[in-house]
C-alpha positions as CSV (number, residue, x, y, z in Angstrom):
1,M,-0.1,0.0,0.3
2,T,3.4,2.4,0.9
3,T,4.5,1.9,-2.7
4,S,0.6,2.4,-4.4
5,T,1.0,5.7,-2.2
6,Q,3.8,6.9,-3.3
7,S,3.3,6.1,-6.7
8,T,0.0,8.2,-6.9
9,A,1.5,11.1,-5.6
10,P,3.3,12.7,-8.4
11,T,0.9,11.6,-10.4
12,R,-1.9,13.7,-8.4
13,N,1.1,16.6,-8.2
14,R,1.6,17.1,-11.7
15,S,-1.9,16.8,-12.1
16,R,-2.7,19.6,-9.9
17,L,0.4,21.6,-11.5
18,W,-1.4,21.2,-14.7
19,S,-4.7,22.9,-13.6
20,A,-3.2,25.2,-12.0
21,A,-0.8,26.0,-15.5
22,Q,-3.7,26.0,-17.8
23,I,-5.6,28.8,-15.3
24,V,-2.3,31.0,-15.4
25,I,-2.0,30.6,-19.4
26,F,-5.8,30.3,-20.7
27,D,-7.5,32.7,-18.3
28,I,-5.0,34.6,-16.7
29,A,-1.7,35.8,-18.5
30,G,-2.5,34.4,-21.9
31,P,-5.8,36.4,-22.3
32,L,-3.7,39.4,-21.3
33,V,-1.0,39.2,-23.4
34,A,-3.2,38.9,-26.6
35,Y,-5.4,41.2,-26.2
36,Q,-2.1,44.0,-25.5
37,M,0.0,42.0,-28.7
38,L,-3.2,42.5,-30.7
39,R,-3.5,46.6,-29.7
40,S,0.0,46.7,-30.6
41,A,-0.9,45.7,-34.2
42,G,-3.3,48.2,-34.6
43,M,-6.8,46.2,-33.7
44,S,-9.9,47.3,-32.7
45,S,-10.4,47.1,-28.5
46,V,-13.6,44.9,-29.4
47,S,-11.8,43.2,-31.3
48,A,-8.6,42.4,-29.3
49,L,-11.0,41.6,-26.6
50,V,-12.7,38.8,-28.4
51,L,-9.9,37.3,-29.4
52,S,-8.4,36.9,-26.3
53,G,-11.4,36.2,-25.1
54,V,-11.3,32.8,-26.9
55,L,-8.6,31.5,-25.0
56,P,-10.7,30.7,-21.5
57,G,-13.0,29.1,-24.0
58,V,-10.8,26.5,-25.5
59,A,-9.7,25.6,-22.2
60,L,-13.5,25.0,-21.2
61,L,-13.8,22.8,-24.5
62,G,-10.6,20.8,-24.4
63,G,-12.0,19.8,-21.1
64,F,-15.3,19.0,-22.0
65,I,-13.4,16.8,-25.2
66,R,-11.2,15.4,-22.8
67,H,-13.9,14.3,-19.9
68,R,-16.5,14.1,-21.6
69,R,-18.5,16.7,-19.5
70,L,-18.6,20.3,-18.9
71,D,-20.3,21.3,-15.3
72,A,-22.8,23.8,-14.2
73,V,-20.0,26.9,-14.1
74,G,-18.2,25.8,-17.1
75,A,-21.4,26.4,-19.2
76,L,-22.3,29.5,-17.2
77,V,-18.6,31.1,-18.2
78,L,-19.1,29.7,-22.2
79,A,-22.3,31.3,-22.0
80,G,-21.1,34.4,-21.1
81,I,-18.4,34.3,-23.4
82,A,-21.0,33.9,-26.0
83,V,-23.1,37.0,-24.6
84,G,-20.0,39.4,-24.5
85,T,-18.9,38.4,-27.9
86,I,-22.1,39.0,-29.7
87,L,-22.7,41.9,-27.7
88,G,-19.1,44.1,-28.2
89,L,-19.7,42.8,-32.2
90,V,-23.2,44.0,-32.9
91,S,-22.8,47.3,-30.9
92,G,-19.0,47.4,-30.9
93,N,-18.4,48.7,-27.8
94,A,-15.6,47.0,-25.5
95,R,-17.1,47.3,-22.4
96,L,-20.0,45.4,-23.1
97,V,-17.5,42.5,-24.1
98,L,-15.9,42.8,-20.6
99,V,-18.7,43.1,-18.7
100,E,-20.1,39.3,-19.7
101,G,-17.6,38.5,-17.1
102,S,-20.3,39.2,-14.3
103,V,-23.4,37.2,-16.6
104,P,-21.9,34.2,-15.1
105,T,-20.8,35.4,-11.6
106,A,-24.8,36.9,-11.0
107,V,-26.1,34.3,-12.4
108,F,-23.7,31.6,-9.9
109,G,-25.2,33.7,-7.2
110,V,-28.4,33.9,-8.1
111,L,-28.4,29.9,-7.6
112,C,-26.7,29.8,-4.9
113,L,-29.0,31.8,-2.9
114,A,-32.0,29.9,-4.7
115,S,-30.7,26.5,-4.0
116,L,-31.3,27.4,-0.4
117,R,-35.1,26.4,-0.9
118,S,-33.9,23.0,-2.4
119,R,-33.6,20.1,-0.1
120,R,-30.1,20.0,-0.5
121,P,-28.1,24.0,-1.3
122,L,-25.6,24.5,-4.2
123,L,-22.2,23.7,-2.3
124,F,-23.1,20.8,-0.6
125,R,-23.7,19.4,-4.3
126,F,-20.5,20.6,-5.8
127,A,-19.0,19.1,-2.9
128,L,-20.8,15.4,-3.3
129,E,-20.2,16.2,-7.1
130,F,-16.3,16.7,-6.6
131,M,-16.0,13.9,-3.9
132,G,-18.0,11.3,-6.5
133,P,-21.5,10.8,-4.9
134,D,-20.9,6.5,-5.9
135,T,-17.7,6.5,-4.4
136,P,-16.7,5.7,-0.3
137,R,-15.6,8.4,0.8
138,G,-18.9,10.6,-1.3
139,Q,-21.3,8.1,0.5
140,D,-19.8,8.9,3.8
141,F,-20.4,12.3,3.5
142,A,-23.8,12.3,2.0
143,G,-24.7,10.8,5.5
144,L,-23.6,13.5,7.1
145,W,-26.2,15.6,6.0
146,Q,-28.4,13.9,8.8
147,Y,-26.8,16.1,11.5
148,Y,-28.5,19.7,11.7
149,G,-24.9,21.1,12.7
150,F,-23.8,19.8,9.0
151,R,-26.7,21.3,7.3
152,H,-26.2,24.3,9.1
153,V,-22.8,24.6,8.2
154,F,-23.5,24.5,4.3
155,R,-26.1,26.6,4.0
156,V,-24.3,29.3,5.9
157,F,-21.5,28.7,2.8
158,T,-24.2,28.8,0.3
159,V,-25.6,31.8,1.5
160,V,-22.1,33.6,1.9
161,W,-20.7,32.4,-1.8
162,G,-24.2,33.6,-3.4
163,V,-23.9,37.3,-1.3
164,T,-20.4,37.5,-2.2
165,Y,-20.8,36.0,-6.1
166,L,-23.4,39.4,-6.1
167,V,-21.5,41.8,-4.9
168,E,-18.2,40.7,-7.0
169,A,-20.2,40.6,-10.3
170,A,-21.5,44.3,-9.1
171,A,-18.0,45.5,-8.6
172,R,-16.8,44.3,-12.5
173,V,-19.7,46.5,-13.8
174,V,-18.6,49.2,-12.2
175,I,-14.6,48.5,-12.2
176,V,-15.2,48.0,-16.0
177,E,-17.7,51.5,-16.1
178,T,-14.9,53.8,-14.8
179,T,-11.7,52.4,-15.7
180,S,-9.9,52.1,-18.6
181,T,-10.5,48.8,-20.8
182,G,-6.4,47.4,-20.5
183,T,-7.2,47.6,-16.2
184,A,-10.9,46.5,-16.5
185,L,-9.7,43.2,-18.3
186,A,-7.0,42.9,-15.8
187,V,-9.0,42.9,-13.0
188,S,-11.7,40.6,-14.8
189,K,-9.2,38.2,-15.5
190,V,-7.9,38.2,-11.6
191,M,-11.0,39.2,-9.4
192,P,-12.8,35.7,-9.9
193,Y,-9.9,34.1,-8.3
194,A,-8.7,36.1,-5.8
195,V,-12.5,35.9,-4.4
196,A,-12.2,32.2,-4.7
197,G,-9.5,31.5,-3.2
198,L,-11.0,33.9,0.0
199,L,-13.6,32.0,0.1
200,T,-11.7,29.0,0.7
201,L,-9.6,29.6,3.6
202,W,-13.1,31.7,5.2
203,M,-14.6,27.7,4.4
204,V,-11.7,26.2,5.7
205,F,-11.6,28.2,9.0
206,Y,-15.3,28.1,9.3
207,G,-15.5,24.8,8.9
208,R,-12.7,24.2,11.3
209,R,-14.8,25.9,13.6
210,A,-17.8,24.8,13.6
211,K,-16.3,21.1,13.8
212,R,-14.9,22.3,17.3
213,Q,-18.2,23.7,18.5
214,G,-19.8,20.2,17.4
215,E,-17.2,18.2,19.2
216,R,-17.5,20.1,22.0
217,L,-21.1,20.0,21.8
218,A,-21.0,16.5,21.5
219,A,-18.4,15.9,24.2
220,Q,-21.1,18.4,27.2
221,A,-23.8,15.4,25.9
222,A,-21.7,12.6,26.6
223,A,-21.2,13.9,29.9
224,A,-24.5,15.1,31.0
225,H,-26.0,11.8,29.5
226,E,-23.2,9.9,31.3
227,A,-23.7,12.5,34.7
228,A,-27.6,11.3,34.9
229,A,-26.9,7.8,34.1
230,Q,-24.6,7.9,37.5
231,A,-27.4,9.7,39.7
232,A,-29.8,6.9,38.4
233,A,-27.6,4.0,39.4
234,A,-26.7,6.1,42.8
235,Q,-31.0,6.5,43.4
236,A,-31.6,3.1,42.8
237,A,-29.2,2.1,45.3
238,A,-29.9,4.3,47.8
239,S,-33.3,2.9,47.4
240,E,-32.5,-0.7,47.2
241,P,-32.0,-1.5,51.2
242,A,-35.6,-0.2,51.0
243,L,-37.0,-2.4,49.3
244,L,-35.8,-5.3,50.6
245,A,-36.4,-4.6,54.1
246,V,-40.0,-4.1,52.5
247,S,-39.4,-7.6,50.9
């Protein structure tokens, strides 16, 4: 088993490095460099934005072809790219192309909040899908839904993600309208990963705090149960001589 674990570790690390490289190349640095090069070549802002926006779409389509599956977030991103491209080409307004990034962000925020009315919130579904609902780990994870504290944590996660993404979408619109095209493009490429990173860190700290609180409450409940059992045993022991005397 040790050999198997050691052999899979380098593969896992290479997969993570490749995923990070794809983000840098196709989602952040690639579009920014492509935009600057196209603008330097004399291309208009709209055309440069549309062509530089092809790179994230290529990465998503490549993942779809490789895994034969496109998740909901990827579908929203592709839809936003398509909407922004069409609006930009029809109107000739570069700001409309940049605003497209706010469309999937806002939709995702709305979906998070709307899912609170469903049986299980969106963040829990994403976590379960990531683990694999048919795997032992996923089945154990799904079984935790029976506990109130676990359900409460994921509902809080979903509320915070939904509100944060709506705020991010509004902030990106303001940035697009008040800054230059190049600045707005840079912010629109970096902001989603910064927001997601901060949310993930918050989830880790909040989850650990909730876990400690749950363990403390469980310990208190166990102590109370043990004390009640000891009191009942003591009461039974005290009443035994009286019962013997009566008999």
